[in-house]
C-alpha positions as CSV (number, residue, x, y, z in Angstrom):
1,M,118.3,167.6,66.4
2,Q,117.5,164.9,68.7
3,A,119.4,161.8,69.5
4,K,116.8,159.8,67.7
5,D,117.5,161.6,64.5
6,K,121.1,161.2,64.3
7,P,122.5,158.7,62.3
8,K,123.7,155.4,63.5
9,Y,127.1,154.3,63.0
10,S,128.7,150.9,63.3
11,F,130.9,149.8,66.2
12,I,133.2,148.2,63.8
13,A,135.9,150.2,63.0
14,G,136.2,151.1,59.1
15,V,132.7,150.4,58.5
16,G,131.1,153.7,59.2
17,V,127.3,155.3,59.0
18,I,124.8,152.5,58.8
19,D,123.0,153.5,55.5
20,E,120.0,152.0,54.1
21,L,121.7,149.1,52.4
22,R,123.8,148.1,55.7
23,Y,120.3,148.7,57.3
24,Y,118.7,146.4,55.0
25,R,121.4,143.2,55.3
26,G,120.7,143.8,59.1
27,D,117.1,143.7,58.6
28,K,117.1,140.5,56.6
29,I,119.1,139.2,59.2
30,V,116.6,140.1,62.1
31,R,113.8,138.6,60.1
32,T,115.8,135.6,59.4
33,A,116.1,135.1,63.4
34,E,112.5,135.5,63.8
35,K,111.4,132.6,61.1
36,I,114.1,130.5,62.9
37,V,112.8,131.0,66.6
38,G,109.1,131.8,66.0
39,M,108.7,134.9,67.4
40,K,109.4,138.5,67.3
41,L,113.1,139.8,68.6
42,D,113.3,142.6,70.7
43,R,114.3,145.4,68.1
44,K,115.7,147.7,70.7
45,V,118.5,145.1,72.3
46,L,118.7,142.8,68.9
47,G,117.5,144.8,66.2
48,P,119.0,145.9,62.6
49,Y,121.8,147.8,64.0
50,T,123.0,145.3,66.3
51,A,122.8,142.5,63.1
52,V,124.9,144.8,61.1
53,D,127.7,144.8,64.2
54,V,127.6,141.3,64.5
55,Y,127.8,140.7,60.8
56,Y,130.8,142.6,59.9
57,S,132.6,141.3,62.9
58,L,132.3,137.7,61.3
59,F,132.8,139.2,57.8
60,M,135.7,141.3,58.0
61,P,139.3,139.7,58.2
62,V,140.3,141.9,61.0
63,P,137.4,143.2,63.0
64,L,138.3,146.1,65.5
65,L,136.3,147.9,68.1
66,E,135.2,151.5,67.2
67,D,135.5,152.7,70.6
68,D,134.0,156.2,70.1
69,P,131.8,157.6,72.9
70,S,130.8,160.0,70.8
71,L,128.4,157.4,68.7
72,I,126.8,156.1,72.0
73,H,123.5,158.5,71.7
74,D,121.1,156.6,74.1
75,Q,120.9,153.1,76.2
76,S,120.0,151.3,73.0
77,D,123.3,151.9,71.8
78,M,125.3,151.4,74.9
79,L,124.0,148.1,75.0
80,R,124.7,147.3,71.4
81,F,128.2,148.5,72.0
82,M,128.7,146.4,74.9
83,L,127.1,143.2,72.9
84,I,129.9,143.9,70.3
85,Q,132.8,144.3,72.7
86,K,132.0,141.2,74.4
87,L,131.7,139.4,71.0
88,L,134.8,140.6,69.5
89,S,136.7,139.4,73.1
90,E,135.3,135.8,73.1
91,K,138.1,133.3,72.1
92,A,135.3,130.9,70.5
93,L,134.6,133.5,68.0
94,S,137.7,132.1,65.7
95,E,136.0,128.8,65.5
96,V,132.9,130.8,63.4
97,R,135.3,133.0,61.6
98,K,136.8,130.0,59.7
99,Y,133.8,129.7,57.8
100,T,132.7,133.4,57.3
101,V,135.7,135.5,56.7
102,A,135.1,137.2,53.4
103,D,132.1,135.1,52.9
104,S,128.6,137.2,52.5
105,L,126.2,134.7,52.5
106,T,127.8,132.0,55.7
107,S,128.2,135.6,57.3
108,V,124.6,136.1,57.2
109,V,123.6,132.8,58.2
110,A,125.9,132.7,61.2
111,A,124.8,136.5,61.8
112,A,121.2,135.2,62.3
113,S,122.2,132.3,63.9
114,L,124.0,134.3,66.6
115,M,121.1,137.0,66.9
116,E,118.6,133.9,67.2
117,K,120.4,132.4,69.9
118,L,121.4,135.8,71.9
119,S,117.4,136.5,72.0
120,R,116.8,133.2,74.0
121,L,119.9,133.6,76.4
122,L,120.0,137.3,77.2
123,P,117.9,137.6,80.6
124,K,114.8,139.7,80.2
125,E,116.2,141.9,82.7
126,V,119.2,143.3,80.7
127,S,117.0,143.8,77.6
128,E,114.1,145.4,79.5
129,T,116.3,147.8,81.5
130,G,119.3,148.3,79.1
131,G,121.0,147.0,81.6
132,Q,120.8,149.9,84.4
133,S,120.0,149.2,87.9
134,A,116.4,150.5,89.0
135,K,117.9,153.7,90.4
136,Q,119.8,154.8,87.4
137,G,116.6,156.2,86.0
138,E,115.9,153.7,83.6
139,G,114.3,154.7,80.3
140,E,115.2,158.4,80.4
141,E,115.9,159.9,77.0
142,G,119.6,160.1,75.8
143,S,120.9,157.8,79.1
144,T,124.0,156.1,78.3
145,T,125.0,154.6,81.5
146,R,127.2,151.7,81.6
147,P,125.3,148.3,82.3
148,S,125.9,147.5,86.0
149,P,128.6,144.6,86.5
150,E,126.0,141.9,87.3
151,S,124.4,142.9,83.6
152,E,127.9,143.0,82.1
153,Q,128.3,139.2,83.2
154,M,125.2,138.3,82.0
155,I,125.9,139.6,78.9
156,E,129.0,138.1,78.4
157,N,127.7,134.4,79.4
158,A,125.0,135.0,76.7
159,V,127.6,136.0,74.1
160,R,129.9,133.2,74.8
161,K,127.1,130.3,75.2
162,A,125.6,131.8,71.4
163,V,129.0,131.8,69.9
164,E,129.9,128.1,70.9
165,E,126.4,127.2,69.6
166,A,126.8,129.5,66.3
167,A,129.8,127.7,65.3
168,K,128.5,124.2,64.4
169,D,125.7,126.5,62.3
170,A,128.2,128.0,60.5
171,K,130.0,125.0,59.4
172,A,127.5,123.4,57.9
173,A,126.3,126.5,56.5
174,K,129.9,126.9,54.7
175,E,129.8,123.2,53.1
176,V,126.1,123.3,52.6
177,K,127.4,126.7,50.4
178,S,130.2,124.8,48.8
179,I,128.4,121.9,47.6
180,M,125.6,124.4,46.1
181,M,128.6,125.9,44.2
182,K,130.3,122.6,43.2
183,S,127.1,122.1,41.3
184,G,126.9,125.1,39.6
185,V,123.6,126.0,41.3
186,G,122.7,129.9,41.4
187,S,126.2,130.3,40.0
188,S,125.1,133.4,37.5
189,S,123.9,135.5,40.4
190,M,125.2,135.7,44.0
191,L,122.1,137.5,44.9
192,A,120.2,134.2,44.3
193,F,122.2,132.6,47.2
194,D,121.8,135.7,49.7
195,E,118.0,135.2,48.9
196,S,117.9,131.9,50.6
197,P,119.9,132.1,54.6
198,E,116.4,130.9,56.5
199,E,116.6,127.5,54.5
200,I,120.5,127.0,54.7
201,L,120.0,127.6,58.3
202,R,117.4,125.3,58.8
203,L,119.3,122.7,56.7
204,A,122.0,123.3,58.9
205,R,120.3,122.3,62.1
206,E,118.8,119.2,60.4
207,T,120.2,116.2,62.7
208,D,121.7,114.4,60.5
209,V,123.2,116.9,57.8
210,E,126.1,116.6,59.5
211,A,126.7,112.9,58.8
212,V,126.0,112.9,55.3
213,L,128.4,116.1,54.6
214,R,131.2,114.6,56.2
215,Y,131.3,112.1,53.2
216,V,130.7,114.3,50.3
217,S,131.9,117.6,51.3
218,G,135.5,116.5,49.9
219,I,134.2,114.8,46.5
220,R,134.2,116.8,43.6
221,I,132.1,115.7,40.9
222,T,133.7,115.8,37.1
223,V,131.5,116.3,33.8
224,R,132.4,114.0,31.4
225,E,131.3,114.4,27.4
226,D,128.9,112.0,26.8
227,K,129.5,110.3,23.6
228,R,126.7,107.5,23.7
229,M,124.3,107.2,20.4
230,I,120.6,106.2,19.9
231,R,119.6,104.7,16.5
232,Y,117.6,107.1,14.6
233,S,116.7,106.4,11.1
234,R,117.2,110.0,10.2
235,G,120.1,110.6,12.2
236,W,123.6,110.4,11.5
237,F,125.9,107.9,9.4
238,R,127.6,105.8,11.6
239,G,128.1,102.3,9.6
240,L,126.3,99.5,8.3
241,E,124.3,96.7,9.1
242,Y,122.1,94.3,7.9
243,G,118.1,94.6,8.2
244,S,114.7,95.1,6.6
245,D,114.3,99.1,7.0
246,L,113.8,100.2,3.7
247,E,114.2,103.8,4.2
248,R,118.0,103.3,5.1
249,I,119.2,100.8,2.1
250,H,122.1,100.8,0.7
251,P,122.2,101.8,-2.9
252,S,124.1,98.0,-4.1
253,Q,121.0,96.5,-2.9
254,L,119.0,98.1,-5.6
255,A,121.0,96.1,-8.1
256,L,120.0,92.4,-6.6
257,P,117.7,90.4,-8.8
258,D,114.0,90.7,-7.7
259,D,114.2,86.9,-6.4
260,V,117.0,87.7,-4.2
261,F,116.2,91.1,-2.9
262,Y,112.9,89.6,-1.7
263,A,114.2,86.9,0.1
264,E,116.8,88.9,1.6
265,F,113.9,91.1,2.9
266,A,112.6,88.6,3.9
267,N,114.9,87.0,6.4
268,S,116.3,90.9,7.0
269,R,119.3,90.7,5.7
270,L,119.6,93.6,3.4
271,L,122.4,96.3,3.6
272,L,121.6,99.0,5.1
273,F,123.1,102.3,6.5
274,E,123.5,102.2,10.5
275,K,122.0,106.0,11.7
276,A,122.1,107.7,14.9
277,L,121.8,110.4,16.9
278,P,123.8,111.7,20.4
279,A,121.7,110.7,23.4
280,E,120.1,113.5,24.8
281,R,120.7,112.4,28.6
282,G,117.0,111.5,30.6
283,P,117.1,112.2,34.1
284,I,119.0,110.2,37.3
285,Y,116.8,108.6,39.5
286,V,117.9,107.3,42.6
287,L,115.8,104.5,44.6
288,L,116.7,104.5,48.1
289,D,116.3,101.5,50.3
290,K,115.2,102.4,53.9
291,S,114.6,99.7,55.3
292,G,115.1,98.5,58.7
293,S,118.4,97.0,57.8
294,M,119.8,100.0,56.4
295,I,119.7,101.7,59.9
296,G,122.8,103.5,61.2
297,E,125.9,104.3,59.0
298,K,124.5,102.6,56.1
299,I,121.4,105.4,55.3
300,N,123.8,107.6,56.0
301,W,126.3,106.7,53.3
302,A,123.2,106.3,51.2
303,R,122.0,109.5,51.8
304,A,125.2,110.9,50.9
305,V,125.4,109.0,47.8
306,A,121.9,110.5,46.8
307,V,123.4,114.3,47.8
308,A,126.4,113.4,45.0
309,L,123.8,112.3,42.4
310,L,122.0,115.5,43.1
311,Q,124.9,117.6,42.5
312,K,125.8,115.5,39.5
313,A,122.7,116.1,38.1
314,A,122.5,120.1,38.7
315,K,125.6,120.4,37.4
316,E,125.4,118.7,33.9
317,R,122.0,120.1,33.9
318,R,120.0,117.1,33.9
319,A,116.4,116.4,35.9
320,F,116.7,114.5,39.3
321,Y,114.1,112.5,40.9
322,A,114.3,110.0,43.9
323,R,112.0,108.0,45.9
324,F,112.8,106.4,49.1
325,F,111.3,102.5,49.7
326,D,110.9,99.9,52.0
327,S,107.7,97.5,52.1
328,I,106.2,100.7,49.9
329,V,107.5,103.2,47.5
330,Y,106.8,106.8,49.0
331,P,106.3,109.9,47.3
332,L,108.7,111.5,44.4
333,L,110.9,114.0,44.8
334,E,111.7,115.9,41.4
335,V,114.6,118.6,40.8
336,R,114.3,120.1,37.6
337,R,117.3,120.9,35.2
338,A,117.7,124.6,35.7
339,T,118.1,123.9,39.2
340,K,117.3,127.2,41.5
341,P,119.0,127.3,44.9
342,R,115.9,127.2,47.1
343,E,114.7,124.3,44.9
344,F,118.2,122.4,45.6
345,L,118.2,123.1,49.2
346,K,114.9,121.6,49.5
347,A,115.9,118.5,47.9
348,L,118.9,118.4,49.8
349,S,116.7,118.5,53.3
350,Y,114.6,116.2,51.7
351,L,117.5,113.4,51.5
352,A,119.1,114.1,54.7
353,R,116.0,113.6,56.7
354,V,115.2,110.2,55.6
355,K,114.9,107.7,58.4
356,A,115.4,104.0,58.2
357,G,113.0,101.3,59.0
358,G,110.3,99.0,57.2
359,G,110.5,95.9,54.8
360,T,111.7,95.6,51.3
361,R,110.1,95.8,47.7
362,I,112.8,96.3,45.2
363,T,110.8,95.1,42.2
364,T,108.1,97.7,42.6
365,A,110.5,100.6,43.6
366,I,112.4,99.7,39.9
367,Y,109.0,99.5,38.0
368,T,107.6,102.7,39.7
369,A,111.0,104.5,38.9
370,A,110.4,103.0,35.2
371,E,107.1,104.2,35.4
372,D,108.0,107.5,36.3
373,I,110.3,108.1,33.2
374,R,108.0,106.9,30.9
375,A,105.1,109.3,32.1
376,R,107.1,112.3,31.4
377,N,107.6,111.1,27.8
378,L,111.5,110.5,28.5
379,P,111.9,107.1,26.8
380,D,113.7,108.3,23.9
381,K,116.1,109.8,26.4
382,V,119.1,108.0,28.0
383,S,118.2,107.6,31.9
384,D,120.3,106.5,35.0
385,I,118.5,104.5,37.5
386,V,120.6,104.0,40.6
387,L,119.3,101.5,43.2
388,I,121.0,101.9,46.8
389,T,120.1,98.8,48.7
390,D,121.5,96.4,51.2
391,G,118.6,93.6,50.6
392,E,117.9,90.2,49.8
393,D,114.8,90.3,48.0
394,R,113.6,88.0,45.3
395,I,113.6,90.0,42.0
396,N,110.8,89.7,38.8
397,V,113.8,89.7,36.1
398,D,111.2,89.8,33.7
399,T,109.4,92.5,34.9
400,V,112.8,94.5,35.5
401,E,114.2,94.1,32.0
402,R,110.7,94.8,30.5
403,V,110.3,98.1,32.4
404,K,114.2,99.2,31.6
405,R,113.9,98.5,28.0
406,R,110.3,100.6,27.9
407,A,111.8,103.5,29.9
408,S,115.1,103.3,28.0
409,A,117.1,103.2,31.3
410,R,120.2,101.7,32.5
411,L,120.0,100.3,36.1
412,H,123.0,100.9,38.5
413,T,122.8,99.1,41.5
414,V,125.0,99.7,44.5
415,M,124.6,96.8,47.0
416,V,125.7,98.3,50.5
417,M,127.3,95.3,52.4
418,G,125.3,92.6,51.0
419,D,124.9,90.6,47.9
420,N,121.5,90.1,45.7
421,H,122.2,87.6,42.7
422,Y,119.1,88.5,40.9
423,L,120.0,92.4,40.8
424,R,123.3,91.2,39.4
425,K,121.8,89.6,36.9
426,V,119.6,92.7,35.5
427,S,121.8,95.8,36.5
428,D,123.8,96.9,34.0
429,H,126.6,97.9,36.6
430,Y,126.4,96.0,40.0
431,M,128.7,97.2,42.5
432,E,128.9,95.9,46.0
433,V,130.3,98.0,48.9
434,K,131.6,95.9,51.4
435,R,134.4,97.0,53.4
436,S,134.5,100.5,54.2
437,L,131.4,103.2,53.2
438,S,133.9,105.9,52.6
439,G,133.7,109.2,50.1
440,G,135.7,107.2,47.5
441,Y,132.8,104.5,46.8
442,I,130.9,107.2,46.7
443,L,132.7,108.7,43.5
444,K,132.7,105.5,42.3
445,V,129.1,105.4,42.2
446,V,128.9,108.8,40.6
447,E,131.9,107.9,37.8
448,A,129.7,104.9,37.0
449,L,127.1,106.4,35.0
450,D,129.6,107.9,32.8
451,E,130.5,104.5,31.7
452,D,129.4,102.4,28.7
């Protein structure tokens, strides 16, 4: 049997043969890294077998090097052995492993990050010659010469830099997964998570994601029973009221003399049954002001509020809509009630990328939100429009009140270090955040949606 036909073993003790299932995971890690870097990796050096070893170096509680010379069949194995040896001896690896031990998804994401970084950091002469010097017969079948001291130093330096850079990706990936799990997204199938490593890694590298996650990572969204009711003539009996709806008339009114009956009917003073049904919840709709005055920590905090509301919508199986606005209203983000991991990640990325700049037109934004709700035939459901702004804009009170009624929506205004007496007048809930932009205030905004 030739060397290339021999089974490949992992250099992580206890893993053993790299079978088809492990090879598939390694290949997925490599493919994820290739998508991120935008080019093919050198699979002789950074192929699926190397990816498997990197994965188990991150996933296993106590990874140990399998130092068995019989496992090294060729120069590719020798270089793989050297890479894993340097990886396990790197002190900074413990910073990455804080987020990856016993966590399959985060280990896959961090492994892909390491592979992608190694593809850039490993010198070409190391990968092209397998770390041999020119006189050592490079490319010979079965050659297992240990890399030269110069090549070993290059490998060590590349591994150290790759590990240091990957720590940030691992931390962000862990936090993104935590947010998704707390929201109930993909909770029925871990496979749904494992199919999204590329999206999670790209999101982890968004420049502003860290600032947003800093606010929301410690927040726990709770689900409360909704006791709100909506009037309905064929609903459940709730009590008595006055009116002129003959379908709900109380039997006692039929005993009235005709002239009294017609007079009471004309004045809407007939005694009626009051009927209602539990209100089915409509969407959570976020309007996020991205005008120039929101630049800096304000926009970071506002984006974090939007992410927390996305979590709440997913957890309560409500649709989620969002629009940014300044002097114009930007395209609609729509997330369905049964949120899938990739859809959730796409929405999270969209919310994290918004940049501040422009003017402020609040009335137009509220009008657009109400029309979006009406266009989806949702007026029979109680919807929540959450407006996050610091803007001093004159509001058309009559227009806002009218569109709110037509959409059966409640308006929750979150005023970030500012005040607007027009919004105070038209809002069902009005919250001023003046002192500190913190996770505690975000939780208050989320809980306000449960208040009557």
